[in-house]
N, C-alpha and C positions, 0 to 999 in steps of 0.2 A: 504493501498499499504506499501512497505515494507521500511524503510530505507535506503537511498546512502548506501553502502559499499565499504569500502577502504582497501587495500592490503598498507601493510605493508612489508616495505622495510628493506633488510641489504644489504649492501656498503662494496664490499671489498677494502680495503687500507693493506697493506704491513707489517702494523703490530698486531694486533691484533691479538690471535694467535685461530690455528686453536679449539680447546678447548673450548674457552672463549665461542666463536661463539656456539658449542653446544650448554653448559653448556647454556648462554642465551635463546637458542631453545628450551633449556627443562624446565627448571623452569620455564619463563616470559611466555612462548606459551606455554607451556605444550604438546610439543613435546614427540615421545619416541625416543629414540635411534637413530634406523633404519632412521626415514622417517628426524631427525636434519641433521643426519651427511650429510644424502642425498640434502637438502637443504643447510648446511655448501658448501658441491663441489659445491651446484650450484654458487652461493657468489663466490667462491674461484676461478671460473673457468670461471666464465659471467659475473662477477663483481656486480653482484646483486641478489639477490635471493627474495623470496618472504615469509615471516614466516606465516603469514595469515591473514585473512579477516574481517572485525569487523567493526561496526558502527564507527560512526566516531568522539567519546566520548571515548568509547575503544582505538582503533586505536591510538587516544593521549598519554594515560594511557599508554600502551606499551611504545611505542616510549619513552617517561620521564624514563620509571623504565629499556630499554635498556643504557639508555643513561646514566642515574645517577649510574649503575654498571660496564657500562664501565670505568667512569670518575673514580671511587672509587679503581677499578683497575690500572687504568694507562692507556686504550687501550683507542683509536681515532675515535672505532666503531661509526659508522652513522647507523643511522635508519630515513626513512622518509614515507610518505606512499602516496598513490595516488586515485583516483578514479578509482574502479573496472570499 
């Protein structure tokens, strides 16, 4: 039986640049440019976007990577996970 899977969510804020969100989606979640832009627009328009679906351990690692990169760049980008 497969392990429980979790959606990793990116949350909209009024400070993080769209370019940075696309960069995070490309670098950390291995999205292509078109898909990264689509997810970023979903975050921008609806307040949240799904960056990917992973096991708990991988989801937590990705969230840590997002938060560290955002902090390094001075952005308050929030990333969270919820059961699929």
